[in-house]
C-alpha positions as CSV (number, residue, x, y, z in Angstrom):
1,M,28.1,-34.7,-18.5
2,Y,25.9,-37.4,-20.5
3,A,25.9,-37.0,-24.3
4,Y,22.3,-37.3,-25.9
5,D,22.1,-39.4,-28.7
6,E,20.0,-39.1,-32.0
7,L,17.0,-41.0,-30.4
8,D,16.9,-38.3,-27.7
9,R,17.0,-35.4,-30.1
10,T,14.4,-36.9,-32.3
11,I,12.0,-37.6,-29.4
12,V,12.3,-33.9,-28.3
13,N,12.0,-32.4,-31.6
14,E,8.8,-34.5,-32.6
15,R,7.1,-33.4,-29.2
16,V,7.8,-29.7,-29.9
17,S,6.3,-30.2,-33.3
18,E,3.3,-31.9,-31.7
19,F,2.8,-29.3,-29.2
20,R,3.0,-26.5,-31.8
21,D,0.0,-27.9,-33.6
22,Q,-2.0,-28.2,-30.3
23,V,-1.2,-24.7,-29.3
24,A,-2.3,-23.6,-32.9
25,R,-5.6,-25.5,-32.3
26,R,-6.2,-24.0,-28.7
27,L,-5.6,-20.5,-30.1
28,S,-8.0,-20.9,-32.8
29,G,-10.6,-22.2,-30.6
30,E,-10.7,-25.7,-32.0
31,L,-9.7,-26.9,-28.5
32,T,-11.3,-25.8,-25.3
33,E,-9.2,-25.1,-22.3
34,D,-10.4,-28.3,-20.7
35,E,-9.4,-30.4,-23.8
36,F,-6.1,-28.6,-24.0
37,K,-5.4,-29.2,-20.3
38,S,-4.0,-32.9,-20.5
39,L,-1.9,-31.9,-23.7
40,R,-0.2,-28.9,-22.2
41,L,0.5,-30.9,-18.9
42,M,2.4,-33.6,-21.0
43,N,4.9,-30.6,-22.0
44,G,5.2,-29.1,-18.5
45,V,2.8,-26.2,-19.0
46,Y,0.5,-25.1,-16.2
47,L,-2.0,-22.4,-16.0
48,Q,-1.1,-20.1,-13.1
49,L,-2.8,-17.0,-11.4
50,H,-1.6,-14.6,-14.0
51,A,-0.2,-16.5,-17.0
52,Y,0.9,-20.1,-18.3
53,M,3.7,-21.4,-16.3
54,L,6.4,-23.5,-18.2
55,R,8.4,-26.2,-16.3
56,I,11.7,-27.5,-17.6
57,A,13.3,-30.8,-16.7
58,I,17.0,-30.7,-15.6
59,P,17.6,-34.4,-15.3
60,Y,19.5,-35.4,-12.2
61,G,20.4,-31.6,-11.9
62,T,23.2,-31.6,-14.4
63,L,23.4,-28.7,-17.0
64,S,25.9,-27.8,-19.4
65,S,27.2,-24.2,-19.9
66,K,25.3,-24.4,-23.3
67,Q,22.1,-25.5,-21.7
68,M,22.4,-22.8,-19.1
69,R,22.7,-20.2,-21.8
70,A,19.6,-21.4,-23.5
71,L,17.6,-21.2,-20.2
72,A,19.1,-17.6,-19.9
73,H,17.7,-17.0,-23.6
74,V,14.3,-18.2,-23.0
75,A,14.1,-16.0,-19.7
76,R,15.1,-13.0,-21.7
77,K,13.1,-13.3,-25.0
78,Y,10.0,-15.2,-23.7
79,D,9.8,-14.4,-20.0
80,R,10.5,-11.4,-17.7
81,G,14.1,-11.8,-17.4
82,Y,14.4,-14.5,-14.8
83,G,13.8,-18.2,-14.1
84,H,12.9,-20.0,-10.8
85,F,14.8,-23.2,-9.8
86,T,12.8,-25.9,-7.7
87,T,13.2,-28.5,-5.3
88,R,12.9,-31.2,-8.0
89,Q,15.9,-29.9,-10.0
90,N,13.6,-28.1,-12.3
91,I,13.4,-24.5,-13.7
92,Q,10.1,-22.5,-14.1
93,Y,9.2,-19.7,-16.2
94,N,6.1,-17.7,-14.9
95,W,5.1,-15.3,-17.7
96,I,5.5,-17.0,-21.1
97,K,2.7,-16.3,-23.6
98,L,0.9,-19.3,-24.8
99,A,1.4,-18.5,-28.5
100,E,5.2,-18.3,-27.8
101,L,5.6,-21.6,-25.8
102,P,6.4,-23.7,-28.9
103,D,9.2,-21.3,-30.0
104,A,10.6,-21.2,-26.6
105,L,10.5,-25.2,-26.3
106,A,12.0,-25.4,-29.8
107,D,14.9,-23.2,-28.7
108,L,15.4,-25.4,-25.6
109,A,15.3,-28.4,-27.8
110,K,18.4,-27.4,-29.7
111,V,20.5,-28.1,-26.6
112,G,18.5,-31.2,-25.5
113,I,16.2,-29.9,-22.6
114,H,12.4,-30.1,-22.6
115,G,9.2,-30.0,-20.5
116,M,8.3,-33.6,-20.9
117,Q,7.1,-35.3,-17.8
118,T,7.5,-32.3,-15.5
119,S,3.7,-32.6,-14.9
120,G,0.8,-34.9,-15.3
121,N,0.3,-38.4,-13.9
122,C,3.6,-40.0,-15.0
123,I,7.2,-40.5,-13.8
124,R,8.5,-37.1,-13.2
125,N,12.2,-35.7,-13.6
126,V,14.5,-38.3,-11.9
127,T,16.5,-36.3,-9.3
128,S,19.8,-37.1,-7.7
129,D,22.6,-35.7,-5.4
130,Q,23.9,-32.3,-7.0
131,W,27.2,-33.4,-5.9
132,A,26.9,-36.7,-7.5
133,G,30.3,-38.1,-9.3
134,V,32.5,-35.6,-7.4
135,V,31.9,-36.0,-3.6
136,P,34.4,-38.1,-1.6
137,G,33.2,-41.4,-0.3
138,E,30.5,-42.0,-2.9
139,V,29.9,-45.7,-3.7
140,E,29.7,-44.8,-7.4
141,D,28.1,-42.2,-9.7
142,P,24.3,-42.4,-8.9
143,R,23.6,-40.2,-12.2
144,I,24.5,-43.4,-14.2
145,W,21.4,-44.9,-12.9
146,A,19.3,-42.0,-12.9
147,E,20.0,-41.6,-16.6
148,I,18.9,-45.4,-17.0
149,L,15.8,-44.6,-15.1
150,R,15.2,-41.5,-17.3
151,Q,15.5,-43.5,-20.5
152,Y,13.3,-46.2,-19.0
153,S,10.6,-43.8,-17.9
154,T,10.6,-41.5,-20.9
155,L,7.0,-41.8,-22.5
156,H,6.7,-45.2,-21.0
157,P,3.1,-46.3,-22.3
158,E,2.2,-48.2,-19.1
159,F,3.3,-45.5,-16.8
160,S,2.1,-42.2,-18.6
161,F,-1.2,-42.5,-16.7
162,L,-0.7,-43.4,-13.4
163,P,-3.2,-42.7,-10.5
164,R,-1.3,-39.6,-9.6
165,K,2.3,-38.1,-10.2
166,F,5.5,-40.3,-9.5
167,K,8.7,-39.3,-8.2
168,F,12.2,-41.0,-8.1
169,A,15.2,-39.6,-6.2
170,I,18.5,-41.5,-5.9
171,T,21.9,-41.1,-4.0
172,A,25.0,-43.0,-3.6
173,S,26.5,-40.8,-0.5
174,E,26.3,-41.6,3.2
175,H,24.8,-38.1,3.6
176,D,21.6,-37.7,1.6
177,R,21.4,-34.6,-0.3
178,A,18.7,-35.7,-2.6
179,A,15.9,-36.2,0.1
180,I,15.2,-39.9,-1.1
181,K,13.1,-40.5,2.0
182,V,10.2,-38.2,0.9
183,H,9.9,-39.6,-2.7
184,D,7.6,-42.2,-4.2
185,I,10.8,-44.5,-4.7
186,G,14.1,-43.6,-3.0
187,L,17.1,-45.4,-4.1
188,R,20.3,-45.6,-2.1
189,I,23.5,-47.3,-3.7
190,H,25.5,-49.0,-1.2
191,R,27.5,-52.3,-0.7
192,N,26.5,-55.3,1.0
193,E,28.4,-57.6,3.4
194,A,29.8,-59.5,0.4
195,G,31.2,-56.1,-1.1
196,E,28.5,-56.1,-3.9
197,T,27.1,-52.8,-4.9
198,G,23.4,-52.5,-5.3
199,F,20.2,-50.4,-4.2
200,E,18.4,-50.1,-0.9
201,V,14.7,-49.4,-2.2
202,L,12.4,-47.3,-0.3
203,V,8.8,-46.6,-1.1
204,G,5.9,-44.6,-0.3
205,G,7.6,-41.5,0.8
206,G,5.8,-38.1,0.0
207,L,4.7,-34.8,1.6
208,G,1.7,-32.8,0.7
209,R,-1.6,-33.2,2.6
210,T,-0.8,-36.5,4.2
211,P,2.9,-36.5,4.6
212,F,5.0,-39.8,5.2
213,I,8.7,-40.9,5.3
214,G,9.5,-43.6,2.9
215,K,9.8,-47.2,4.1
216,T,12.4,-49.8,3.2
217,I,10.9,-52.4,0.8
218,N,14.1,-54.1,0.1
219,E,17.6,-53.8,1.5
220,F,19.4,-55.1,-1.5
221,V,18.4,-55.3,-5.2
222,S,21.2,-56.0,-7.5
223,H,22.2,-53.8,-10.5
224,R,20.8,-56.3,-12.8
225,D,17.5,-56.3,-11.2
226,I,16.8,-52.8,-10.4
227,L,14.5,-51.9,-13.4
228,S,12.5,-55.2,-13.1
229,Y,11.9,-54.3,-9.4
230,V,10.9,-50.8,-9.7
231,E,8.6,-51.9,-12.5
232,A,6.9,-54.3,-10.3
233,I,6.4,-51.8,-7.8
234,L,4.9,-49.4,-10.5
235,R,2.7,-52.1,-11.8
236,V,1.3,-52.9,-8.2
237,Y,0.7,-49.2,-7.8
238,N,-1.0,-48.8,-11.1
239,Q,-3.3,-51.6,-10.4
240,Y,-4.4,-50.9,-6.9
241,G,-3.6,-47.1,-6.4
242,R,-6.8,-45.1,-5.8
243,R,-8.1,-43.4,-9.0
244,D,-11.5,-42.2,-7.4
245,N,-10.0,-39.7,-4.9
246,I,-7.2,-37.2,-5.8
247,Y,-6.4,-36.9,-2.3
248,K,-5.9,-40.7,-1.8
249,A,-4.0,-41.3,-5.1
250,R,-0.4,-41.2,-4.3
251,I,1.6,-44.5,-3.6
252,K,2.1,-43.4,0.0
253,I,-1.5,-44.1,0.9
254,L,-1.4,-47.3,-0.8
255,V,1.6,-48.5,1.1
256,H,0.1,-46.7,4.2
257,E,-3.2,-48.6,4.0
258,L,-2.0,-52.0,2.8
259,G,1.1,-52.0,5.1
260,I,4.7,-52.4,4.0
261,E,4.6,-56.3,4.4
262,K,1.5,-56.6,2.5
263,F,2.6,-54.1,-0.3
264,K,6.1,-56.1,-0.4
265,Q,4.3,-59.3,-0.7
266,E,2.4,-57.9,-3.8
267,V,5.4,-56.5,-5.4
268,E,7.6,-59.7,-4.8
269,E,5.0,-61.8,-6.5
270,E,4.7,-59.4,-9.4
271,W,8.5,-59.1,-9.6
272,M,9.1,-63.1,-9.8
273,Q,6.9,-63.3,-12.9
274,M,9.3,-60.6,-14.7
275,R,12.7,-60.4,-13.1
276,D,14.4,-62.8,-15.8
277,G,12.6,-60.9,-18.7
278,A,13.6,-58.0,-20.8
279,L,14.2,-55.7,-17.8
280,A,17.2,-57.8,-16.6
281,L,19.9,-55.4,-17.2
282,D,22.9,-56.6,-19.2
283,P,26.3,-55.2,-17.7
284,A,27.3,-54.3,-21.3
285,E,24.1,-52.1,-21.4
286,V,25.0,-50.5,-18.3
287,E,28.6,-49.9,-19.5
288,D,27.3,-48.4,-22.6
289,I,25.4,-45.7,-20.6
290,R,28.4,-45.1,-18.5
291,S,30.7,-44.6,-21.4
292,R,28.3,-41.8,-22.7
293,F,29.3,-39.8,-19.4
294,F,32.3,-37.6,-20.0
295,Y,34.4,-36.7,-17.0
296,P,36.9,-33.9,-16.6
297,A,40.6,-34.2,-17.5
298,Y,41.7,-33.3,-14.0
299,E,45.2,-31.8,-13.3
300,K,47.4,-32.9,-10.5
301,L,47.1,-29.9,-8.2
302,S,47.8,-28.9,-4.6
303,D,44.8,-28.5,-2.1
304,T,46.7,-25.6,-0.7
305,P,48.0,-23.4,-3.7
306,D,49.7,-20.3,-2.9
307,E,46.9,-18.1,-4.5
308,L,44.4,-19.5,-2.1
309,T,46.7,-19.4,1.1
310,K,47.1,-15.7,0.2
311,A,43.7,-14.9,-0.6
312,L,42.4,-16.7,2.6
313,Q,43.7,-13.7,4.6
314,N,40.8,-11.7,3.4
315,P,38.1,-12.6,6.1
316,N,35.3,-12.2,3.6
317,F,36.8,-14.6,1.2
318,E,37.6,-17.0,4.2
319,A,34.0,-17.0,5.2
320,W,32.9,-17.8,1.7
321,C,35.2,-20.6,1.4
322,R,34.2,-22.1,4.7
323,N,30.7,-21.6,3.9
324,S,30.2,-22.4,0.2
325,V,33.4,-24.9,-1.0
326,A,33.1,-28.5,-0.2
327,A,35.7,-31.2,-0.6
328,H,36.2,-32.8,-3.8
329,K,37.3,-36.4,-4.6
330,Q,40.2,-35.0,-6.6
331,P,42.9,-33.5,-4.7
332,G,43.3,-29.8,-5.7
333,Y,39.8,-29.2,-6.5
334,G,36.6,-28.2,-4.8
335,I,32.8,-28.1,-5.2
336,V,31.2,-24.5,-5.1
337,T,27.7,-23.8,-4.1
338,L,26.3,-20.7,-5.6
339,S,23.7,-19.2,-3.3
340,L,20.4,-18.1,-5.0
341,K,19.4,-16.7,-1.6
342,P,20.3,-13.0,-1.5
343,V,19.2,-11.2,1.5
344,G,15.7,-9.8,0.6
345,G,15.4,-11.8,-2.8
346,P,13.0,-14.5,-3.8
347,P,14.5,-17.9,-2.9
348,G,15.8,-20.1,-6.1
349,D,15.5,-17.2,-8.6
350,A,18.2,-16.5,-11.2
351,T,18.2,-13.6,-13.7
352,A,19.0,-14.1,-17.3
353,E,22.2,-12.1,-16.8
354,Q,23.2,-14.3,-13.9
355,M,22.6,-17.6,-15.9
356,D,24.7,-16.2,-18.8
357,E,27.6,-15.3,-16.3
358,I,27.3,-18.5,-14.6
359,A,27.6,-20.0,-17.8
360,D,30.9,-18.3,-18.7
361,L,32.3,-19.0,-15.4
362,A,31.6,-22.7,-15.5
363,E,33.2,-22.9,-18.8
364,K,36.2,-20.9,-17.3
365,Y,36.5,-22.7,-14.0
366,S,34.2,-25.8,-14.0
367,F,34.8,-27.8,-17.2
368,G,31.5,-26.1,-18.6
369,E,29.4,-28.1,-16.0
370,I,26.7,-26.7,-13.6
371,R,24.4,-28.6,-11.0
372,V,21.1,-27.6,-9.7
373,G,20.3,-28.7,-6.1
374,H,17.3,-29.9,-4.1
375,E,18.0,-26.8,-2.0
376,Q,17.2,-24.5,-4.9
377,N,20.9,-23.5,-5.2
378,L,23.6,-24.0,-8.0
379,A,27.0,-25.6,-7.9
380,L,29.9,-25.7,-10.0
381,P,31.4,-29.2,-9.4
382,H,35.0,-28.9,-10.7
383,V,36.7,-25.9,-9.6
384,A,40.5,-25.8,-9.1
385,R,41.1,-24.4,-5.6
386,R,43.8,-22.3,-6.9
387,D,40.8,-20.5,-9.0
388,L,38.8,-20.0,-5.8
389,P,39.8,-16.3,-5.3
390,A,39.2,-15.3,-8.9
391,L,35.9,-17.3,-9.0
392,W,34.7,-15.6,-5.7
393,R,35.1,-12.2,-7.1
394,A,33.1,-13.0,-10.2
395,L,30.4,-14.7,-8.2
396,D,30.2,-11.8,-5.6
397,R,29.8,-9.4,-8.6
398,I,26.8,-11.1,-9.9
399,G,25.1,-11.5,-6.4
400,V,25.4,-15.2,-6.0
401,A,28.3,-15.4,-3.2
402,T,26.2,-14.9,-0.1
403,P,28.0,-17.1,2.3
404,N,24.6,-18.5,3.6
405,V,24.6,-22.2,2.5
406,N,22.7,-24.3,5.0
407,L,22.2,-21.2,7.3
408,V,18.9,-19.5,8.4
409,T,18.7,-17.3,5.3
410,D,19.1,-20.3,3.0
411,I,15.3,-20.5,2.6
412,I,13.6,-23.2,0.4
413,A,10.2,-21.7,-0.8
414,C,7.4,-22.2,-3.3
415,P,6.2,-19.4,-5.5
416,G,3.2,-19.2,-3.5
417,L,0.2,-17.0,-3.8
418,D,2.3,-14.5,-5.9
419,Y,2.0,-17.0,-8.8
420,C,0.2,-20.1,-7.8
421,S,-3.4,-20.7,-8.5
422,L,-3.4,-23.5,-5.7
423,A,-1.9,-21.4,-3.0
424,N,-3.5,-20.0,0.1
425,A,-0.9,-17.7,1.1
426,R,2.3,-16.0,0.0
427,S,5.7,-17.7,0.5
428,I,8.1,-15.3,-1.2
429,P,7.5,-12.3,1.0
430,I,7.6,-14.3,4.2
431,A,10.9,-15.6,3.0
432,Q,12.4,-12.2,2.2
433,E,11.2,-10.6,5.7
434,I,13.0,-13.5,7.6
435,T,16.3,-13.1,5.5
436,R,16.2,-9.5,6.5
437,R,15.8,-10.4,10.1
438,F,18.8,-12.6,10.0
439,A,20.9,-10.6,7.5
440,N,23.9,-10.3,10.1
441,Q,26.3,-12.8,9.0
442,D,27.7,-13.2,12.4
443,T,24.2,-13.9,13.8
444,A,23.7,-16.6,11.2
445,N,26.9,-18.2,11.8
446,L,26.2,-18.1,15.6
447,I,22.8,-19.9,14.9
448,G,24.6,-22.4,12.7
449,R,22.8,-25.0,10.5
450,L,19.3,-24.3,10.1
451,H,16.8,-25.1,7.3
452,I,13.7,-23.1,7.0
453,N,11.0,-24.4,4.2
454,I,8.2,-22.4,3.3
455,S,4.9,-23.8,1.5
456,G,2.0,-21.6,0.3
457,C,-0.5,-24.4,0.5
458,I,-0.9,-28.0,1.6
459,N,0.7,-29.3,-1.6
460,A,4.1,-28.8,0.1
461,C,6.0,-27.8,-2.9
462,G,8.4,-25.9,-0.4
463,H,8.8,-29.2,1.7
464,H,7.8,-27.4,4.8
465,H,7.0,-30.8,6.7
466,V,10.8,-31.7,6.3
467,G,12.3,-28.1,7.3
468,H,14.1,-27.8,10.6
469,I,11.5,-24.9,10.8
470,G,8.7,-25.5,8.6
471,I,6.0,-22.8,7.5
472,L,2.7,-23.6,5.9
473,G,0.5,-21.0,4.7
474,V,-3.4,-21.6,5.3
475,E,-6.5,-19.3,4.7
476,K,-8.8,-18.4,7.7
477,N,-11.8,-16.2,6.7
478,G,-10.0,-14.8,3.7
479,E,-6.8,-14.0,5.5
480,E,-3.3,-15.5,5.3
481,F,-2.2,-17.5,8.4
482,Y,0.7,-19.8,8.7
483,Q,1.1,-22.9,10.8
484,I,4.9,-23.5,12.0
485,T,6.5,-26.8,12.7
486,I,9.9,-27.6,14.0
487,G,12.3,-30.6,14.2
488,G,11.7,-31.8,10.6
489,R,14.7,-32.9,8.2
490,A,15.1,-34.2,4.8
491,D,18.4,-36.1,5.0
492,E,19.2,-39.6,5.8
493,N,17.6,-39.1,9.2
494,A,14.4,-37.8,7.7
495,E,11.7,-36.9,10.0
496,L,8.5,-34.9,9.9
497,G,8.4,-31.7,11.9
498,N,6.0,-31.2,14.8
499,L,3.3,-28.3,14.9
500,V,4.3,-25.8,17.5
501,G,0.9,-24.4,18.2
502,P,-2.1,-22.4,16.3
503,A,-1.3,-20.7,13.1
504,V,0.0,-17.3,13.4
505,P,-1.1,-14.2,11.1
506,Y,0.9,-13.1,8.2
507,D,2.5,-10.1,9.9
508,Q,3.9,-12.1,12.9
509,V,5.4,-15.0,11.1
510,A,8.9,-13.5,11.2
511,D,8.3,-12.6,14.9
512,A,7.5,-16.1,15.6
513,I,10.7,-17.4,13.9
514,E,12.9,-14.9,15.8
515,D,11.4,-16.2,19.0
516,I,12.0,-20.0,18.1
517,V,15.6,-19.0,17.2
518,E,16.0,-17.1,20.3
519,A,14.7,-20.0,22.3
520,Y,17.1,-22.3,20.6
521,L,20.2,-20.1,21.5
522,A,19.1,-19.8,25.2
523,L,18.4,-23.6,25.4
524,R,21.2,-25.4,23.4
525,Q,23.6,-27.1,25.3
526,R,26.7,-26.1,23.4
527,P,27.4,-24.0,20.4
528,Q,27.8,-27.3,18.4
529,E,24.4,-28.5,19.1
530,L,22.3,-28.2,15.9
531,F,18.8,-26.7,16.1
532,V,17.2,-29.8,14.9
533,D,19.2,-31.9,17.6
534,A,17.9,-29.4,20.5
535,V,14.4,-29.9,19.3
536,K,14.6,-33.6,19.5
537,R,16.2,-33.4,22.9
538,L,13.7,-30.6,24.3
539,G,10.5,-31.4,22.6
540,V,8.2,-28.6,21.3
541,E,7.1,-27.1,24.5
542,P,10.0,-24.9,25.3
543,F,9.6,-23.3,21.7
544,K,5.9,-23.0,22.1
545,E,6.0,-21.2,25.3
546,R,8.3,-18.7,23.9
547,V,6.2,-18.2,20.7
548,Y,2.9,-17.8,22.3
549,A,4.1,-16.0,25.5
550,T,2.9,-12.7,24.3
551,R,0.3,-13.6,21.5
């Protein structure tokens, strides 16, 4: 965990005070909604279909138990008793009254969390691997660098009014759990041939109306130079990015239109003028940030304690361990994923009661730390393996121990037309119906790793382009239809999915997904061949034939 300093607290508290005054002027009629819009967006407040929505940043997905309790408090006191965790490691509240927003933000400020830069044309919440700092084989803890980027970008005067929103993601593992290739800037920490640690920098990734996989602009940027290098990218984007057309304003369009070589030339020329300036990182400054991260005092424990060996005789517990417990860099510990995808439930939602219970369990079993993942699940990153049986029973009691992580019912979905004013179609009911179709755990295990992503509109908040199966809601003559893509992926081998065929109506989506899965089971070469690999081998046609055979 990172310990925030007095400067951080002052910034957050002053922002709450400013926003309180702005809300008062809006309520009095001194500000119109149009005048208020830019002010509320700076604090993570959107106007949705039914109410204002408040989006809260969780920097690089790390929460303390105290912060989780504050999130539960806001859900209970100001909302309707729950919050929605997103693909960008944020949490959203959908029903807060405008007059109560300043009080909600003030309560969150007490524990150092806020809504700044979760909306607007600025640098958004910096995201990272939810297993950062604990997963085996990691080059180093990427959250150190995510925190440096957070401090650098917060209220940055030059980059608070970019052509469009801007997103960073960072990882330091061979397997990418942060989806860095579909972000405006993706950073991969690695070692070069000389054994030095630095960053591969990718630029121009993004989804939405015009999806692109990010391109490598520099294979290796040193620790010293990373801030100056990303600032050079931001300056080029700020200068040349489109401001006349919202659909062409993202950096991915600029990179595409210039080409990566021309874009790199512009960046390198800008960088040469500034790389030895104020942004050149002093190792002492980096170590100061690193020193503010507190790591658990791990015990020396066995990986096979008697308590665990005995409990594994229970098939339900064994299935959960196999699915939801990952290896930890420290012997005797595990990383536990908490599924927020119950069968028939809205993906990514957690009730206030669940959040409070999870905070208690984090203190008891995970040194008071919780993580939020890109996949809209939570994780306890420091669980002693001897405690897994007791933890499982507690998680099962509150409904977050479904052993479906990375399986067909572990669906990523945006709020869709149930909440969002931009959406064309519903996402949540589609996800709920699909989970009911595949509720049988034996069937889900037979299918194996399969990611379904659902977006209610072309803005792609559900990242449908990179789902193994992607579902996009569209509107046709006032009715909800859904385009289906297959073969996408968001990991280190990121690819965009391919369209299966014409959009299908709302009441046929779950049937179409069943058809696709049945085709995969019939056509895979062996049980170990993943769905996404079978699609790559076979192409779209065999799946298209199955889906449209009776339509």
